[in-house]
BANU-635720 format. One record per residue (C-alpha): residue in three letters; y, x, z. Coordinates in steps of 0.25 Angstrom, whole numbers, plus 2048, in hexadecimal, padded with zeros to 3 digits. Each point is the difference from the previous one (the first is absolute). Example, Ala and Ser with C-alpha at 12.3 -4.5 7.8 and 13.67 -1.06 7.14 Angstrom:
// BANU-635720
ALA7EE83181F
SER80E8067FE
// end
This chain:
// BANU-635720
META15C09436
LEU7F980E7FD
LYS80C8087FB
ASN80280D807
LYS7F47FD809
LYS7F780C804
ILE7F17FC7FE
LEU7F5809804
LEU7F47FC7F7
GLY7F2804806
VAL7F58007F5
THR7F2801805
GLY7F28027F9
GLY7FD7F17FC
ILE7FD7FD7F2
ALA80D7F7800
ALA80880D801
TYR8047FF7F1
LYS8077F3803
ALA80980780A
VAL8068077F4
ASP8067F37FC
LEU8057FD80E
ALA80780E800
SER8067FD7F3
ARG8067F2804
PHE80580680D
THR80880A7F8
LYS8057F77F6
MET8067F780B
GLY80880C805
ALA7F780580B
GLU7FE80F803
VAL7F1801800
LYS7F880C806
THR7F18007FF
ILE7F5806809
MET7F28007F9
THR7F3803808
ALA7F680A7FA
HIS7F77F47FC
ALA80C7F97F9
CYS80280D7F8
GLU7F27FF7FB
LEU8037F37F9
ILE80E8027FB
SER80980C7FE
PRO80C803809
ILE8088037F4
THR8007F17FC
PHE8077FC80C
LYS80A80B800
SER8047FD7F1
ILE8027F1804
THR80880280D
HIS80780D7FC
GLN7FD80480F
PRO7F6809807
VAL7F27FD801
VAL7F980680C
THR7F1802801
LYS7FE80A80B
MET80480180F
PHE80980D7FC
ASP8047FE7F2
ILE80980C7FD
ASP8047FC7F2
ALA8067F3806
ASN80680780C
ILE7FE7F3808
GLU7F87FF80D
HIS7FA7F3806
ILE80B7FE80A
SER80B8017F6
LEU7F97F57F7
ALA7FD7F780D
ASP80F801804
TRP8057FF7F1
ALA7F97F37FD
GLU8067F2803
ILE7F27FA7FD
VAL7F28057FE
VAL7F77F97F6
VAL7F28047FF
ALA7FA7FA7F3
PRO7F58007FE
ALA7FC80180F
THR7F1803801
ALA7F77FD80C
ASN80180F803
ILE80F801802
ILE8017F3808
GLY7F5805809
LYS80780D802
VAL80D7FA804
ALA7F97F6809
GLY7F880B807
GLY80D809802
ILE7FA80B7F6
ALA80A8087F8
ASP7F880A7F8
ASP8088007F3
LEU80E7FF7FB
LEU8007F17FE
SER7F97FC80E
THR80A80A807
ALA80C7FA7F9
ILE7FC7F2804
MET7FE80580E
ALA80E807800
THR8087F57FA
THR8087F6807
ALA8027F87F3
PRO7F87F37FD
VAL7F38037FA
LEU7FA7F67F6
PHE7F18027FD
VAL7FB7FA7F3
PRO7F0800801
ALA7F88007F3
MET7F1802802
ASN7F27FA7FE
ILE7FF7F2806
HIS7F580480A
MET80880C804
TYR80C7F7802
GLU7F97F6808
ASN7F980A809
PRO8027FD80E
ILE80580E803
VAL80A8007F5
GLN8057F2804
GLU80180580F
ASN80880C7FB
ILE80A7F77F8
SER8017F680C
LYS80380C809
LEU80B8067F7
SER8067F27FE
LYS8027FE80E
LEU80680D801
GLY80B7FD7F6
TYR7FA8057F3
PHE8017F77F4
PHE7F47FC7F7
MET7FF7F97F3
GLU7F37F87FD
PRO7F98047F4
GLU7FE7F67F5
LYS7F37F97FC
GLY7F98037F2
MET7F780A7F9
LEU80080E807
ALA7FE80D7F9
CYS7F2801807
GLY7FB7F47F9
TYR8017F680C
GLU8097F4800
GLY8087FD80C
LYS80B804809
GLY80480F7FE
ARG8098017F3
PHE80D807800
PRO80B7F6801
LYS80A7FD7F5
THR80B80A800
ASP80B7F5801
GLU7FA7FB80D
ILE80080E806
ILE80F8027FC
TYR8037F2807
LEU7FA80580D
VAL80780E7FF
GLN80E7FA7FD
THR7FE7F680C
TYR7FB80B80A
LEU80B8097FC
ASN80B7F6803
TYR7FA7F6809
LYS7F87FE80D
LYS7F57F6802
ASP80A7F7806
MET7F97F37FC
LYS7F3803807
ASP7F67F4800
ILE80C7F67FD
PRO7F97F47F8
VAL8087FF7F3
LEU7FD7F67F5
ILE8068037F2
THR7FE7F87F3
ALA8028067F3
GLY7FF7FE7F1
ALA8017F47F7
THR7F87F3800
ARG7F97FA7F4
GLU8007F17FD
ASN7F57FC7F7
ILE8047F77F4
ASP7F18017FB
PRO7F580A801
MET80880A7F7
ARG80F7FE802
PHE80880080D
ILE80E800805
THR80580D807
ASN80C809802
TYR80480E7FE
SER7FE80580E
SER7F880D801
GLY7FD7FF80F
LYS80580F801
MET80A7FD80B
GLY7F57F8809
MET7F680C7FD
ALA80B80A805
LEU8027F880D
ALA7F27FF802
ARG7FD80F7FE
ALA80C804809
ALA7FD7F780B
TYR7F1804800
ILE80380F800
ARG80A7FE80C
GLY7F57FA808
ALA8017F17FE
ASN7F47F77FF
VAL8037FA7F2
SER7FA7F47F9
LEU8047FF7F1
ILE7FF7F37F9
ALA8008047F1
GLY8037F87F3
ASN8008067F3
ILE80480F802
THR80280A7F5
GLU7FA80C808
ASP7F4803808
ILE7FF7FC80E
PRO7FC80C809
GLU7F37FE807
TYR80680380E
LEU8087F27FF
LYS7F97F4805
CYS8037F67F4
ILE7FE7F17FE
GLN8007FE7F1
THR8067F37FB
SER8047FB7F2
THR8077F2801
ALA80C7FC809
ASP7F77F6807
GLU7F680C803
MET80B808805
PHE8057F5809
LYS7F37FE807
ALA7FD80E802
THR80E803806
MET8007F4809
LYS7F3804805
GLU80480F803
PHE80F7FD804
PRO7FD7FD80F
ASN7F980D803
ASN80C8097FB
HIS80D804807
VAL8078037F3
THR7FE7F97F3
ILE8078057F3
MET7FF7F77F4
THR8028087F3
ALA7F77F87F7
ALA8067F97F4
VAL7FA7F2802
SER8007F67F5
ASP80A7F5803
TYR7F87F77F7
THR7F17FD7FC
PRO7FA7F87F4
ALA7FE7F2806
LYS7F37FE7F8
PRO7FA80D7FC
SER7F57FF7F5
VAL7F2804803
GLN7FE8037F1
LYS8098097F7
THR80C7F87FB
LYS8007FF7F0
LYS80C8057F9
ALA80A7F57FC
ASP80E7FF7FA
GLU8057FB80D
MET7FB80080E
VAL8067FA80D
LEU7FC80780C
GLU8027F880D
LEU80380880C
GLU8017FD80F
ARG80680880C
THR7F780A807
LYS801801810
ASP80C809804
ILE7F880A809
LEU80C807806
PHE8077F2804
GLU7F37FC807
LEU7FF80D807
GLY80E7FF805
LYS7FD7F3806
LYS7F3806807
LYS80580D805
SER80280380F
ASP80B808807
LYS7F780C800
GLN7FD8007F1
THR8098077F6
LEU8017F97F2
VAL8058087F4
GLY8027FA7F2
PHE8048057F2
ALA8097FA7F6
ALA8018047F2
GLU80D7FA7FA
SER8088017F3
GLU80D7FC806
LYS8077FE80D
ILE7F6809806
ILE80580280E
GLU8057F1801
ASN7F37FA7FC
ALA7F880A809
LYS8087FC80C
LEU7FE7F17FD
LYS7F18037FF
LEU80080880D
LYS8067F4808
LYS7F87F57F9
LYS7F3806802
ASN80280580E
LEU7FE80F7FC
ASP80480C809
PHE8038097F3
ILE8007FE7F1
ALA80080B7F6
ALA8087FC7F3
ASN7FF8077F3
ASN8057FE7F2
LEU7F57FB7F6
ASN80380C7F7
VAL7F880A80A
ALA7F47F77FF
GLY7F38087FD
LYS80880E801
ASP7FD80C809
GLU80E801804
THR8077F4807
GLU80D7FC807
ILE8007F680B
ILE80A7F9809
PHE7F87FF80D
ILE8077F4808
GLY7FD7FC80F
LYS8087F8809
THR80880C804
ILE7FE80A7F5
GLU8028017F1
GLU7FC80D7FA
LYS7FF8057F2
LEU7F38087FE
SER7FC8087F3
GLY7F680A7FC
ASN7F18007FC
LYS7F97F4806
PHE7F880880A
GLN80D806805
VAL8067F2801
ALA7F47FB807
HIS80280A80B
LYS80F7FC801
ILE7FC7F2801
LEU7F680280B
ASP80A809808
LEU80A7F47FF
ILE7F57F6805
PHE7FC80880B
GLN80D806805
// end
């Protein structure tokens, strides 16, 4: 999603400037063409040669840099997206106030490309009413912002202000380069991950689901403006702070959480791998080892089936079906039986992998989607909202 894209990276004088090196490297490895503007304060923290070595592209530090032979207008016109990372309170304030007194602020003023600010600063500085007012003002004007993460800051304080994970920044950049905020404020409910059914305090029944597809859908929908509620089982990756998440473990917990949230959402996408069975009598103590053990199981509630009975004409319900044979045939049976609007069918062979291949089926469509899960997530959303 970044191949041959033109990214103008603006690096300002925050202590997190060194983390922008990894970001530039990742952009470049993904096939993007990256040119960098560094402010004077950024150059005090890290050498421009570092970015030039990684991106193999010019790094400009002055308004009229003869060596690079590039002016601010050419950079502004060249860029398909401008990413300011880290974004200090100073650069945010400059742009909000219409000030263009160095190369980066001037390029931002001159560009018609989307601009993404990635703030990273002291918690009290970030929460300062003036900074928040500037962010609010620019957001209303169409500039994009990524919220900083919580944690230990370089200044010694703990709180919101950390530079976000590189992967999360990349997800936003990929989306803003290829999509608009076309799902603004639409309530979307997504379930993801595997449930765990306890045998005893130590052992449980589960499955191979990683939760990656559900996470990809939640990220993609959120970045495109949706009001996302995520109900998560066991997931193999970190859940980003910006997602509103209800954590569950068992099928019964997920059933109760989903039934409660379902009426408040226009679109519900059920990617979670919910256990079909649970131990009838889980032990409160660890079961001792024996030559043989008979485990009595009972059926769990079919969440998707129950949602299909309750959904209104204004709601869209999407299911997932992981099959090992007769993939399309079994998926179509489930589509009808559970009163779904769409179903995504995939072979069990792709479970847990980053790349996937899905047959997306509706009452009038049947499309094969493939690629990494974030790409496929966007394609699924396109088909749901077409």
